[in-house]
C-alpha positions as a printed Julia matrix, in Angstrom:
165×3 Matrix{Float64}:
 -128.92  -17.15  -80.88
 -130.85  -15.89  -77.87
 -133.63  -18.09  -76.5
 -137.15  -16.67  -76.93
 -137.76  -17.18  -73.2
 -135.03  -14.66  -72.46
 -136.34  -12.07  -74.92
 -139.91  -12.17  -73.69
 -141.66  -13.03  -70.48
 -144.12  -15.18  -72.42
 -142.56  -18.05  -74.34
 -143.88  -20.44  -76.93
 -142.93  -24.05  -77.57
 -142.55  -25.68  -80.98
 -145.66  -25.72  -83.15
 -147.83  -28.84  -82.94
 -151.31  -29.58  -84.21
 -152.28  -31.45  -81.05
 -151.03  -29.21  -78.27
 -150.52  -25.63  -77.22
 -147.81  -24.79  -74.69
 -147.21  -21.38  -73.16
 -145.09  -20.22  -70.22
 -144.79  -16.97  -68.34
 -142.64  -15.69  -65.49
 -144.7   -14.33  -62.61
 -143.08  -11.95  -60.14
 -144.66  -13.72  -57.18
 -143.8   -16.76  -55.07
 -145.19  -20.13  -56.08
 -147.77  -20.22  -53.26
 -149.39  -16.99  -54.47
 -149.55  -18.23  -58.07
 -150.89  -21.58  -56.85
 -153.71  -19.84  -54.97
 -154.66  -17.97  -58.16
 -154.99  -21.35  -59.91
 -156.27  -23.8   -57.33
 -158.87  -21.6   -55.62
 -161.85  -21.76  -57.98
 -163.16  -18.3   -57.06
 -159.73  -16.75  -57.6
 -159.38  -18.68  -60.87
 -162.72  -17.31  -62.04
 -161.65  -13.75  -61.25
 -158.68  -13.73  -63.63
 -160.11  -16.22  -66.15
 -163.43  -14.43  -66.56
 -165.94  -16.89  -65.06
 -168.36  -16.62  -62.16
 -167.11  -19.38  -59.88
 -168.27  -17.91  -56.58
 -168.82  -20.67  -54.04
 -167.24  -23.28  -56.36
 -164.33  -25.61  -55.62
 -161.84  -27.62  -57.63
 -161.63  -31.29  -56.62
 -160.24  -34.22  -58.67
 -163.01  -36.08  -60.48
 -165.51  -33.29  -59.9
 -167.18  -31.0   -62.43
 -167.04  -27.22  -61.9
 -169.27  -24.87  -63.88
 -169.99  -21.14  -63.97
 -171.08  -18.44  -66.41
 -168.35  -16.76  -68.45
 -168.07  -13.05  -67.55
 -165.92  -11.92  -70.49
 -167.78   -9.27  -72.54
 -169.56  -10.74  -75.59
 -169.01  -14.26  -74.22
 -171.52  -14.17  -71.34
 -173.73  -16.69  -73.15
 -171.06  -19.37  -72.58
 -170.48  -21.61  -69.58
 -167.1   -22.44  -68.06
 -167.41  -26.22  -67.67
 -164.47  -28.35  -66.55
 -163.83  -31.72  -64.98
 -160.86  -31.54  -62.64
 -158.35  -34.24  -63.53
 -155.44  -33.81  -61.1
 -154.34  -31.54  -58.29
 -150.79  -31.76  -56.96
 -150.57  -28.92  -54.41
 -148.35  -26.03  -55.46
 -147.18  -28.0   -58.52
 -149.94  -29.05  -60.95
 -153.61  -28.46  -61.71
 -155.28  -30.1   -64.69
 -158.78  -30.3   -66.08
 -160.67  -31.41  -69.16
 -163.03  -29.18  -71.1
 -164.67  -28.68  -74.46
 -162.52  -26.03  -76.12
 -164.33  -23.04  -77.64
 -167.93  -24.19  -77.25
 -169.03  -20.94  -78.9
 -172.3   -22.01  -80.51
 -175.08  -22.49  -77.96
 -177.1   -24.42  -80.57
 -174.44  -27.14  -80.79
 -174.24  -30.06  -78.36
 -170.54  -30.64  -77.67
 -171.09  -33.51  -75.23
 -170.04  -36.16  -77.78
 -166.83  -34.32  -78.63
 -163.75  -35.39  -76.67
 -162.5   -32.86  -74.12
 -159.0   -31.45  -74.34
 -156.68  -31.63  -71.34
 -155.44  -28.36  -69.8
 -152.48  -28.68  -67.43
 -150.94  -25.86  -65.4
 -147.53  -26.47  -63.81
 -145.49  -24.27  -61.5
 -141.74  -24.07  -60.99
 -139.71  -21.9   -58.63
 -137.34  -19.35  -60.09
 -134.8   -17.14  -58.29
 -135.93  -14.05  -56.38
 -139.39  -15.41  -55.43
 -140.48  -15.69  -59.05
 -142.53  -18.53  -60.53
 -142.64  -20.04  -63.99
 -146.24  -20.86  -64.89
 -146.73  -23.18  -67.84
 -150.02  -24.16  -69.43
 -150.34  -27.04  -71.88
 -153.57  -27.85  -73.67
 -153.51  -31.12  -75.57
 -155.89  -33.34  -77.47
 -156.78  -31.09  -80.4
 -156.28  -33.92  -82.88
 -159.41  -35.5   -81.38
 -161.57  -32.39  -81.9
 -164.02  -32.68  -84.8
 -162.11  -31.86  -88.03
 -164.55  -29.08  -88.96
 -163.74  -27.25  -85.71
 -160.15  -28.28  -85.07
 -158.23  -25.46  -86.82
 -160.47  -22.66  -85.49
 -160.42  -24.04  -81.94
 -156.65  -24.46  -82.03
 -156.18  -20.91  -83.34
 -158.52  -19.33  -80.8
 -157.07  -21.21  -77.85
 -153.51  -20.43  -78.92
 -154.3   -16.71  -78.67
 -156.49  -17.28  -75.63
 -153.78  -18.9   -73.52
 -151.34  -16.08  -74.24
 -154.01  -13.62  -73.05
 -155.02  -15.73  -70.03
 -151.44  -16.14  -68.83
 -151.13  -12.36  -68.78
 -154.38  -12.25  -66.77
 -153.17  -14.72  -64.14
 -149.81  -12.92  -63.98
 -151.53   -9.6   -63.24
 -153.78  -11.28  -60.69
 -150.95  -13.05  -58.84
 -148.71   -9.99  -58.87
 -151.4    -7.61  -57.56
């Protein structure tokens, strides 16, 4: 049986209730993909957030308005967890904080981790893992998990286009 990674450029890991894992092959060298991730302004361009003048630094909070149509009322709000140059970027955030009337500050943040790996011919495997959904409030957990599952597939295509341009 052929591996799903070979049939499609975007692959999915086994289903879990606590984590989402997605990978994509980017037709660019690792340094170019890294710059799309680690430079906050570049990240905002493909992600859909106004992060002009912002930086990613471990232990620091980075915020900016979402620029995705019909989502402009939301704020991109992350706390950078780890940066390992050209290898790993991780942050914590409140997943799908879609209701401006709700205070999500008491809800645990999920952990988003991007990792990069070299592939032949100056290609890069980009993997994103978001974990910690089992700690999200039970009334929101299934919807947040569903939305972010689709969202990461879409966002990986966005970063791929950005890094390959």
